[in-house]
Every structure is written in C-alpha cells, then in structure tokens.
DRENMARMI-475999 format. One line per field, with one value per residue: residue number from 1; residue in one letter; x, y, z of N, C-alpha, C in turn. Coordinates in pm, 1 decimal, decimal comma. Each point is the difference from the previous one (the first is absolute). Layout:
<robas>
k	(NUM|...)
r	(a|...)
n.east	(X|...)
n.north	(Y|...)
n.up	(Z|...)
ca.east	(X|...)
ca.north	(Y|...)
ca.up	(Z|...)
c.east	(X|...)
c.north	(Y|...)
c.up	(Z|...)
</robas>
This chain:
<robas>
k	(1|2|3|4|5|6|7|8|9|10|11|12|13|14|15|16|17|18|19|20|21|22|23|24|25|26|27|28|29|30|31|32|33|34|35|36|37|38|39|40|41|42|43|44|45|46|47|48|49|50|51|52|53|54|55|56|57|58|59|60|61|62|63|64|65|66|67|68|69|70|71|72|73|74|75|76|77|78|79|80|81|82|83|84|85|86|87|88|89|90|91|92|93|94|95|96|97|98|99|100|101|102|103|104|105|106|107|108|109|110|111|112|113|114|115|116|117|118|119|120|121|122|123|124|125|126|127|128|129|130|131|132|133|134|135|136|137|138|139|140|141|142|143|144|145|146|147|148|149|150|151|152|153|154|155|156|157|158|159|160|161|162|163|164)
r	(m|v|h|a|s|h|d|v|a|v|h|p|r|p|a|d|a|p|r|v|t|a|g|s|h|v|t|l|h|y|r|v|a|l|r|d|a|d|r|e|r|e|v|i|s|t|l|g|g|n|p|a|t|l|q|i|g|g|g|t|l|p|p|a|l|e|t|c|l|l|g|l|a|e|g|d|t|a|q|f|t|l|p|p|d|a|y|g|e|r|s|s|q|l|v|q|t|l|t|r|a|t|f|d|a|n|a|d|p|d|g|a|y|v|p|g|d|v|v|e|f|n|g|p|e|g|r|r|f|t|g|v|l|k|s|l|d|m|q|r|v|v|v|d|f|n|h|p|l|a|g|q|p|l|v|f|e|a|r|v|i|g|v|l)
n.east	(6821,8|36,5|-123,9|-0,1|-89,4|-2,8|9,2|20,0|31,6|-5,7|93,0|-0,2|35,9|125,5|-19,8|96,9|-84,6|109,4|-27,2|-66,9|87,4|3,2|33,9|-69,7|52,8|-137,0|-21,5|-53,8|-107,6|18,6|-68,1|-44,4|-120,6|-35,7|-49,1|-39,3|-101,5|43,1|197,4|90,8|121,7|64,4|86,2|19,4|67,0|28,4|-180,5|56,8|60,0|171,7|-9,2|-37,7|149,3|43,3|62,2|-48,7|24,3|29,8|-142,5|-27,9|-60,2|-125,4|-0,1|-94,4|59,2|88,8|-52,4|-30,5|99,5|60,0|50,9|23,4|-52,6|99,4|-45,6|18,7|-113,0|13,6|-97,7|12,3|-44,3|67,1|-11,6|-72,3|42,2|-44,8|-12,0|-75,3|10,4|-96,8|67,2|-47,6|39,9|-57,8|-126,8|131,6|-1,8|19,0|120,9|-2,0|23,8|-62,1|-135,3|11,1|76,4|-100,5|-66,7|-12,7|140,8|11,8|-95,7|-72,4|-10,1|-20,0|-125,1|16,9|160,4|92,5|63,4|84,4|-5,2|129,3|80,8|34,5|169,0|-45,5|-60,0|-74,0|-90,4|-79,5|-69,4|-133,6|58,5|-37,4|46,5|-1,6|105,0|39,9|-92,2|-88,5|76,1|-78,4|84,5|-105,0|73,8|-185,1|37,2|13,5|69,2|47,4|-101,2|57,3|-125,9|48,9|-10,2|25,2|95,7|-40,6|70,9|-0,7|72,7|113,2|43,6|82,4)
n.north	(651,4|-25,3|-6,0|-14,0|65,7|-144,3|39,9|-103,8|124,7|-105,3|35,1|-54,3|-70,6|-81,5|-129,6|-65,3|67,5|89,5|-37,5|130,6|9,5|-36,6|90,6|0,0|9,8|83,0|8,4|106,8|48,4|132,4|52,9|83,6|-37,1|159,1|-78,9|50,4|15,6|76,7|-48,9|-17,9|25,1|-0,6|-111,9|-109,9|32,5|-107,4|-13,0|-9,8|-97,9|-1,7|-132,9|-60,4|-24,3|-96,6|11,3|-142,3|150,2|116,2|54,7|-7,7|-120,1|81,1|-38,4|95,7|82,9|-43,6|19,7|103,8|46,5|-60,6|-102,3|90,5|4,1|-21,2|100,8|1,7|36,2|69,1|21,8|95,1|-2,2|129,2|-61,4|100,8|-70,3|-20,7|148,2|-57,5|37,5|86,6|36,2|12,9|-108,8|-43,8|111,2|50,8|84,8|48,1|76,3|175,5|70,3|-53,8|53,2|132,5|-50,6|-76,9|136,8|-3,8|97,4|13,9|-45,6|-29,3|-59,4|-99,1|20,7|-56,0|77,7|-148,5|-29,4|-15,9|-49,9|42,4|-57,0|-80,7|-1,3|145,2|-25,1|-21,8|101,8|-8,9|74,1|8,3|76,6|38,3|85,2|138,7|46,5|132,9|-111,1|-78,0|-131,0|-97,7|-148,8|-53,7|-57,0|28,2|-142,4|83,3|-114,3|48,2|16,3|-11,7|23,4|-149,4|13,5|-105,1|29,9|-140,4|15,2|-148,1|18,4|6,9|-140,1|7,5)
n.up	(11802,8|-119,4|38,9|-101,6|-81,9|-77,3|-125,6|-10,7|-155,6|-38,8|-77,9|-142,3|114,6|15,3|64,5|-3,5|-47,9|-3,4|114,3|74,5|82,6|155,7|0,4|-24,0|-128,0|19,4|-113,5|8,1|-44,0|30,6|108,7|56,8|51,1|40,7|93,5|-48,5|41,9|-147,5|13,8|-64,2|121,5|-111,1|66,8|-71,7|-135,8|-42,2|-22,6|-133,7|72,9|33,5|-36,1|115,4|45,9|1,6|118,6|40,2|106,9|-84,7|61,2|-94,0|20,5|24,1|122,9|-9,7|-96,5|71,2|127,2|-90,6|-21,5|141,0|-105,3|12,2|-119,3|-48,5|-38,3|113,1|-17,4|92,7|66,8|83,2|78,0|33,8|101,6|60,2|32,2|-110,5|9,3|89,1|103,9|-94,6|46,3|40,8|55,2|-136,6|75,9|-83,9|106,3|-65,7|113,3|-31,1|96,9|64,0|9,8|4,6|91,8|3,0|-119,5|-132,3|1,8|-92,7|46,7|-117,1|155,0|-72,3|78,8|-30,6|-38,1|-64,7|125,1|-76,1|94,4|36,5|45,2|95,1|54,5|-39,9|100,0|-47,2|17,8|-32,9|-62,4|52,2|-88,0|55,4|97,8|-5,0|95,8|42,0|101,5|-61,4|16,7|-80,9|14,0|-105,4|91,1|-31,1|-20,8|-101,1|-58,0|93,4|17,6|-139,2|-84,2|-74,6|-149,6|26,0|-161,3|-8,7|-76,0|45,1|-41,3|115,0|63,2|87,4)
ca.east	(30,7|-98,1|-37,4|-37,9|-61,9|29,2|-46,5|125,1|22,3|89,8|47,4|50,7|144,1|10,8|5,6|153,4|32,1|72,5|-101,9|54,9|32,0|100,7|188,1|-4,9|19,3|-89,0|8,6|-157,1|-52,0|-130,7|-87,1|-18,9|-139,3|-42,9|-182,5|-88,9|-127,0|-33,6|60,6|152,1|128,6|137,3|67,1|136,9|-59,3|142,2|-44,9|36,7|145,2|71,1|-44,4|45,5|23,4|-23,5|-7,3|-116,6|55,8|121,3|-37,6|-7,7|-167,3|-23,4|-26,5|-114,6|43,9|117,1|-56,9|-129,9|82,2|-40,2|-113,8|-55,8|89,9|42,4|-110,5|-108,1|15,3|-92,5|-49,7|14,4|-56,1|111,2|-42,5|88,9|118,5|99,7|114,5|1,0|-149,7|57,2|41,0|-57,1|157,6|118,8|-47,6|46,1|-6,3|108,6|-12,0|41,9|171,4|24,2|11,6|173,7|135,9|1,7|-65,7|96,4|-37,2|-44,1|-166,7|-78,3|-110,1|-189,1|-65,6|-52,3|123,9|98,4|99,6|115,5|96,5|101,0|-94,2|99,6|34,1|3,2|-147,6|-89,6|-166,3|-136,4|-97,7|-93,6|-15,8|-105,8|-19,3|126,2|3,4|124,5|59,9|-25,2|-81,3|-73,0|15,5|-34,9|68,6|-65,6|-13,9|-104,9|-81,2|-51,4|-106,3|-126,0|-15,4|86,6|37,0|138,7|-39,8|132,6|-17,0|168,6|116,3|44,5|50,3|135,3)
ca.north	(-69,7|96,5|-101,3|58,8|-77,8|5,3|-69,1|-23,4|-75,6|-118,6|-0,9|-134,4|-5,8|-107,4|-11,7|66,5|167,5|32,1|104,6|82,4|-60,4|121,4|-26,5|18,0|133,9|23,9|139,5|-11,7|100,5|26,9|90,8|38,6|133,0|0,5|-18,1|77,2|-60,3|-60,9|18,0|-7,8|71,7|-87,0|25,2|-39,8|-114,3|-70,0|-36,2|64,9|38,3|-153,6|-135,6|50,0|-194,7|55,7|-72,2|9,4|-36,5|103,4|145,5|72,6|62,8|-22,6|-90,0|-39,7|-7,1|-130,9|-123,7|14,0|-87,1|-110,0|-88,4|44,7|-91,5|64,9|38,9|53,3|151,2|12,9|115,5|-41,0|49,5|-8,3|122,1|151,6|-32,3|-36,3|55,3|41,3|53,8|154,6|65,7|156,2|66,8|14,7|134,9|121,0|163,3|75,0|134,8|30,1|-50,0|-152,1|-57,8|71,3|-104,2|-187,3|-78,4|67,5|121,2|54,8|-87,2|85,4|-48,1|31,2|-179,9|-135,2|-28,8|-87,7|115,8|-60,2|42,1|-32,4|-111,8|-44,3|-104,0|13,7|-74,4|74,0|-47,8|52,0|36,6|56,8|162,6|-6,3|124,4|59,3|142,6|28,6|-37,2|-191,5|-114,9|-97,8|-106,7|-137,3|-118,3|-119,0|-23,7|55,8|-137,3|-65,2|-67,6|15,7|-157,1|-2,8|-108,3|-53,1|-93,1|-57,1|-67,2|-33,8|-35,0|-92,1|-62,5|-81,5)
ca.up	(-114,0|-128,6|-105,4|-168,0|-105,2|-152,9|-99,6|-92,7|-83,6|-67,2|-120,9|-18,4|-10,7|35,7|107,3|50,6|27,6|114,5|81,7|98,4|164,5|79,8|-70,9|-220,0|-61,5|-53,9|-29,6|-1,7|-29,4|145,1|-11,4|116,8|-26,5|127,7|-46,6|67,6|47,6|-102,4|-133,5|16,4|-91,0|17,9|98,8|-41,9|-59,8|-104,4|-162,3|-92,9|5,7|25,2|99,4|149,1|47,4|146,6|103,5|74,0|126,3|-68,1|19,9|-95,0|-0,9|181,5|-20,8|-8,6|-139,7|-17,4|23,3|-108,7|-133,1|20,1|-47,4|-166,0|-104,5|-110,5|-119,1|51,4|17,0|115,4|42,6|167,9|105,8|156,6|143,1|12,7|90,4|-116,0|38,4|114,3|53,5|28,1|131,6|85,9|102,4|-162,3|-20,1|119,0|2,1|-23,9|-27,2|-130,1|28,1|11,9|-149,3|-74,2|20,4|-105,8|-94,1|-40,0|42,2|-171,5|-3,9|-2,8|52,1|16,9|-8,4|-75,0|-12,1|58,4|92,3|89,9|95,3|53,1|82,9|100,9|-44,2|-127,6|-38,4|-83,6|35,5|-92,1|65,0|-109,4|57,4|24,3|8,8|61,5|52,3|36,9|94,7|14,3|-121,9|4,9|-78,4|38,6|-38,8|-40,9|-130,7|-79,2|0,8|134,4|103,1|-69,5|-7,8|-116,5|-108,5|-69,3|-79,6|-62,4|-89,9|-1,0|-125,8|42,7|108,9|15,4)
c.east	(-101,4|-71,9|-59,6|-105,3|71,8|-62,7|137,6|-11,5|42,9|-15,7|82,7|129,1|48,4|-53,6|108,0|42,2|42,1|-81,1|108,0|-8,0|101,7|151,3|-48,1|32,0|-74,9|1,1|-163,9|-40,3|-107,7|-88,9|-7,8|-103,7|-49,1|-186,2|-96,1|-139,6|-76,1|65,5|150,3|36,9|128,6|86,4|152,0|-35,3|119,6|-28,9|-5,1|130,5|83,8|-54,4|117,9|34,5|32,6|7,8|-114,9|44,7|75,2|-28,8|-23,8|-140,7|-36,2|-37,1|-126,1|-40,9|54,8|-145,9|-131,5|100,2|47,8|-76,1|12,1|125,5|23,9|-108,7|-152,8|-43,7|-150,5|-11,3|-48,7|-109,1|23,8|-78,3|80,9|130,9|121,5|161,1|-5,7|-121,5|71,8|19,1|3,2|163,0|123,9|-23,6|96,6|-6,5|217,0|26,5|49,3|189,9|46,6|-10,2|73,1|56,9|-6,3|-39,9|87,8|-40,2|-40,6|-100,2|-113,4|-159,8|-155,4|-70,0|-5,1|131,2|22,8|105,4|130,3|84,4|85,7|-11,8|154,3|45,8|43,6|-165,1|-85,4|-142,3|-60,2|-125,7|-89,7|-51,1|-177,7|-36,6|146,8|-47,0|70,3|56,9|-37,8|11,8|-54,4|34,3|-44,2|123,1|-11,4|51,9|-124,5|-161,9|-52,1|-172,1|-75,7|-0,1|53,5|-28,3|138,9|-46,5|169,3|55,2|158,1|70,9|49,2|64,7|106,8|51,6)
c.north	(78,1|-105,2|36,9|-99,6|22,2|-46,7|-60,7|-92,7|-87,2|0,9|-131,1|-27,0|-150,7|-37,5|38,9|110,7|28,2|108,7|53,9|-105,1|128,6|10,8|43,0|77,5|6,9|88,1|-10,5|172,3|-7,4|113,6|12,2|150,7|-4,2|-30,4|118,8|-31,5|-33,4|80,0|-32,6|152,7|-76,8|126,6|-18,3|-98,7|-24,9|-47,0|120,9|82,7|-81,9|-41,0|38,2|-130,8|79,9|-204,0|-22,9|-37,7|92,2|56,9|107,9|12,1|-56,8|-173,0|-81,1|-44,7|-106,5|-125,3|-19,3|-126,1|-149,4|-88,5|36,4|-98,5|86,0|38,0|1,6|148,2|-0,7|135,4|-41,4|179,9|-9,2|93,3|84,0|-70,9|-48,6|73,6|25,0|52,0|173,1|9,2|187,0|29,8|46,7|78,6|115,0|87,7|12,7|145,1|-7,5|-54,6|-141,5|-62,9|85,8|-65,9|-68,8|-22,8|123,2|112,3|58,1|-84,1|171,2|-64,3|-13,3|-73,2|-105,8|-54,4|-107,6|96,8|-124,5|82,6|-71,1|-98,0|-10,5|-91,0|-0,2|-77,3|94,5|-20,8|76,6|1,0|128,2|143,0|-4,9|193,4|50,2|202,3|48,5|-48,5|-137,5|-8,0|-83,0|-84,4|-115,2|-139,3|-140,0|-39,0|41,0|-83,6|-76,1|-22,0|32,5|-159,9|13,1|-83,4|-23,2|-73,1|-22,6|-98,7|-112,2|7,1|-114,1|-28,0|-13,2|-7,0)
c.up	(-91,1|-89,9|-103,7|-61,5|-120,7|-103,7|-104,0|-121,4|-52,5|-123,9|-11,2|19,3|52,7|112,7|80,1|11,9|135,6|72,9|98,8|117,8|25,7|-82,5|-139,7|-23,7|-148,3|-129,3|-82,9|-29,4|118,2|-14,6|157,9|-9,3|145,1|-74,4|84,7|-15,2|-172,8|-81,5|65,4|-33,2|5,0|53,5|-89,3|-101,0|-69,8|-114,7|-75,8|20,6|69,6|135,6|132,5|8,2|218,1|61,5|76,4|176,0|-35,6|68,5|-126,5|-3,4|154,1|14,6|2,1|-171,7|-50,0|0,3|-79,8|-86,5|38,0|-67,4|-162,3|-114,4|-117,7|-93,7|122,2|27,0|135,2|57,9|141,7|12,2|129,8|89,9|30,3|97,4|-106,2|63,1|124,5|81,4|58,8|160,0|36,1|30,4|-115,2|-41,4|94,8|-21,7|39,8|-3,5|-167,0|15,5|-71,1|-191,5|-93,5|13,7|-38,9|-69,5|-119,8|0,7|-150,2|-4,5|22,0|-6,4|26,9|66,2|-33,9|-14,0|74,4|39,8|31,0|142,3|61,6|112,4|109,7|-149,9|-171,0|-101,4|-87,0|33,6|-132,5|94,9|-102,2|106,5|87,2|1,4|15,2|-6,8|43,8|104,4|25,8|-171,3|67,2|-76,6|-1,6|-50,0|10,2|-146,1|-82,0|-31,2|145,6|37,0|-170,3|-89,3|-135,4|-100,3|-37,5|-57,8|-84,2|-118,4|-20,9|-120,3|23,8|102,2|27,4|115,7)
</robas>
C-alpha cells in the first residue's frame, strides 16, 4: 500500500461541496514531478492548459494517485509527496536483453532508435508493449519495460474543479 504525506489548501467553499469518492467523475488540474534531493522535475502537468476529467477507479491515473484524491472537495488544492512505489517497484526482470533480430522484427522498422527512446513493440494477440531503449548494437538490444516512474519519489499536486 502506498502512503503519501500531503498538504491541503482549502479555499472558501460551501460546506456541502461535493467530495471525491470511489466512482466519482472528477475534473481537475494536476501535476506530477520527480522529486530529487533538492529539486523537482515536472513530468506531466495540466496547469496552464485544459483540465483533465476522469473517473476514480477508471484507470486513467494509477491507484496511488487516485487514492490521494479521495475525500477532496470541489475547490480544494492539495500537494502529496509519494513514495517510490507509487508507480510500482522497479524490477530487474523487466530489463530485457533481446537479439537484434527480435528487436527489428517487433519494433517499427523505420525507427532510427537511440538509447533513451521509448519504443513500442508488437506483442501477442495484437497487443503493444512499450519500453525504454537502454542500449543497442548489431547483436543485442537492452530494453527497460518498467514504468518510467517506477521506483521514483514523486510529488503529485491537484486542484479539484468539479465532482459528479
């Protein structure tokens, strides 16, 4: 279970303002940032753009982020410090070495890939897999299939605009 510390800023709002519960449809602005020792590096943000609308439990956000929203009311702004497992633990088993032939057969054949690129692969039954290219040479390719935020300490900020 993910435990997050948080601060909530409550702006004047009616006492009966709708609160976020499981299954709620929520419109909000949010921001996710990596937290290093002394700074933050923004990963995604709707601030300054269009807000997001999602259903709690619908899978749009990871469960750890959805859990942070539970209990917030329309008009609330909150900041949460999330532990490194918010997007899951990093697994060394998800760092895979492929033959170059396997890579070429399952990745975009027109891709001019370099380490750090996000690569989509063909999978069974028409499914697609995404990984981060770590290294490649003429014989082998190393791809990290962990979520890029797995194992990273994060900051999650949310401003709830509406709750249905």
